[in-house]
N, C-alpha and C positions, 0 to 999 in steps of 0.2 A: 515730349509734349508735341502734339500735331500742330502744324501751322494753322492760323485762322484762314477760313476760305476767303478768296478774293472778293472784294466788293463789286457787285455786279448791278445790273438794271433792277433786278428784284429787290436787292438790299436797299437801293436808294428809293425805289417806289414805296416800299414799306415804311421807310424813314419819313418820307414826306406825307404819307397817309396818317402817320401817328403823331407827327409834330408840326405845329403851325410854322415854326421857323427853326429848323434843327440846329443851325449854327449861330443863332441870335444875330443875324446880319443887320438887324435894325439898330444895334447898339452903336455907341459913339465911335469906338475904335474902328469898327468894320466900315461905318460910313466914311470916316476919314481916310481909310485905305482906298475906297472907291474915288474919293475926291483927288487924292494924290495921283492915283493911276490915271485919271482922266486929264488932270492938269499936265502930267508928263506927256501924255499922248498928243495933247494940243501943241506942246512945244515942238515935238518931232514931226507931226503931221497936222498942220493947222486947219486944212480944208480937205478931209478925206472923202472920197466918193463912197466907199464901203468899208465897214468895220464888222468884226466878228467877235462875239463873246462865246467862249467855250464853257460848257457847264454853267449856264446862267442862273441856276438855282431859282430864287423867287423874283428875279428881275429887277433888283434894286439898281444895278448898274445899267442894265439894258435900257430902262426908261430914260436914264440920264443921257445915254448916248444918242438918242434921237435928236437932241439939240446940238449935236456935235458933227454927225456924218450925214451925207445925203441919204444913205440907206444903212440900216442896222440889221444884222443877222445874228441869231443866237440859237443855241440848242442845249438840251440837257438829256441825260438818260431817263429821267423820271417823267412820266406823263403828267403826274400831279403837279410837279414843279413847272413844267411847260404851260399847263393851264393857268397856274397862278401868275406866271409871267405875262401870258397873253392878256389876262384880265387887267393886270397893272398897266400894261402898255396901251390897252384899248382906250384908256382915258386921256392919252396924250394927244395933243393937236396934230402931231405928225404920225399918228398910229399906222396909217397906210404904208409908211416907209420902214416899219419894224416887222421883221419876218422871223418868227419863232417856231421851232419844231422839235420833235424828239430826234436825237442823234447821238452819235458815239464819237468821241475824240480820236479814236484809233482809225476811224474811216469817216472823216468829216463830210465827204461827198461834194465838195466845191471844186471848181476849176483851179488850176495852178495859177499863182500870181493874181488872185482875184481881190484881195483885201489890202488896204493900205495900213490897217492896224488889226492885230489879233490880240485879245485879252485872255490870258490864262490866270484866273484868280483862284487861289487855293485849290488847285487841280493837281499838280504834279505829284505832290507828296500824299495825296489822298488815293491815288491809283496804285495797282501792283507795281512793284519796282521793275519788273520785266517789261512793262508797257511804257515806261517813262520816256525813253529815248525815242521810241516810235511816235508817241504823241508830239514830242518836240519836233521831230522831223516833219510830221504832217502839218503842224502849225506853221513852221517856217516855209514850207512849200507853197503855202497859200499867200505869202506876202508878195506884193508888188515890188519892183526894184526901189530901194530906198524906204520900204515899208518897215514897220517896227512890231515886235512882239513884246507886250507888256506882261511880265510873268512875276508872280509873287506867291509866297507861301508862309504859313505860320510855323515857325521852327525855333530852335535854340540858336543863339548867336554863333556858337561854335560850329554850326553846320553851314554857315554862309559860304565858306570856300568850297566845300564839297558840292554845294548847290550850283556854284558857278561852273565847276567841272562837269556836272551833269548836263547843264545847258550847253556847254561847248561840245560835249560829246554828241549832242543831237544836231550838230552842224550850225550852231549859232555863233555870232560874233557879238560879244558884250560891249555896248557902247555907253552904258550908264548903270550905276548902282543906285537902288532906291532904299532909303532908311525911313521907316515909318514912326520911330521914336514912340512906341506904344507899350514898351516893357512895363512901365509904371502903372499904366492903365490895367494891363492884364494881371499885375500883382493885386491890384484893388479887387478885380473880378474874382480872383482866387480867394482873397480874404473874405469876400461876401458869399462864399459857396453855400453856407448854411441858411442864409436868408435871401438868396438871389431872386427868389420868386415873389418876394413881397413887394408891395407898391413902391416904398421908398427906395429899396435897392434897385429896382428896375428904372426908376427915374434917375438915380445917380448914374447908372451905367449908360443911360441914354443922353446924359448931359454933355453938350459940346463944351461947355465952360470948364467942367471937371477934366475932360479929356485934354483940352488945350493946356491947362495947368500941369497936369501929369506929363504931358508930352514935352513941355519945356524942361522939366526935370530930367526926363529920360534922355533928351538931346545932349545934355552935359556928359553923358556916358559914351557919346560917339556911336560906333557901330553896334556896341553891346547893349545900347538902349532900345534896340528894335527887336520885337518878337516877329513881326511880319518883315520879311526881307524880299526885295524885288530887284528885277533887272529889266533894262531895255535892251533888246536883242535884235540884231539884223541878220538877214540871211547871207551866209557865205556865198560869194559869187563863184 
C-alpha cells in the first residue's frame, strides 16, 4: 500500500477553506490546553518581550498572548487560517503588537535568539516524521538564553516517552512535563461521535464545567489520564 502524501500548504489551505474549525479548537479541552500552556509560560517567563506561536491555526491562543508579551508573532501555512487569525486579533486592544503572516516551521525566517517563548501546539506529530527534528532545531534556535519552548501534541499515553526522546534529539533539554488530564473528556467526545454536530452535544463539548469534572477523574490516573502531553524545553547551550 503506498504511503499517504505528506501534508503540505495545499492540504491545509483546502482544509481551512472547507471547514470553519478543522480541529474544533473552540471546545473545552482544547481551550484548557491553551490555558495550561499559557500559565506554564508565565511561570517560566513572566514578562517576555517577544513570543512566537508556530502554526497558529485560527488564532485562539494568539489573541490571548497579546495580554502576556510585549509583541506576539505567529504564522501558519494556510493563508485562510492566517486571515482568520488576523481578523480575531484585530479586535484586541493591543492589535498593533500582534504580527501574523504565512510561514513555514522548517524555515521560520526570524533571527536567532529572538523569542523568549516559542509555542508548538499540536504541530510535531502533524508534520511528516522526517521534518520533526528540523522543526525542533529551528524552534530552539529562536530562543533567547533562558527562553522556553512549550510543546504538546495529542497522542496515546504510551507514546509519551518516545515523544521526550524526539524532543531531546532536536537539541532540547526538558525541564518540565505537562499533563492535561483530558483523557476522560476525549472519551466523552468519542462516545458522542454519532451526534457530535447536534446543538446539545456541541454545548456539552464546550462546557468548562463538564471538562473540569472529567479532568478531575482523569487526574487520578496520573500520566495515563492525559491525551495531550506536553513539555517545557530549553535550548542546550
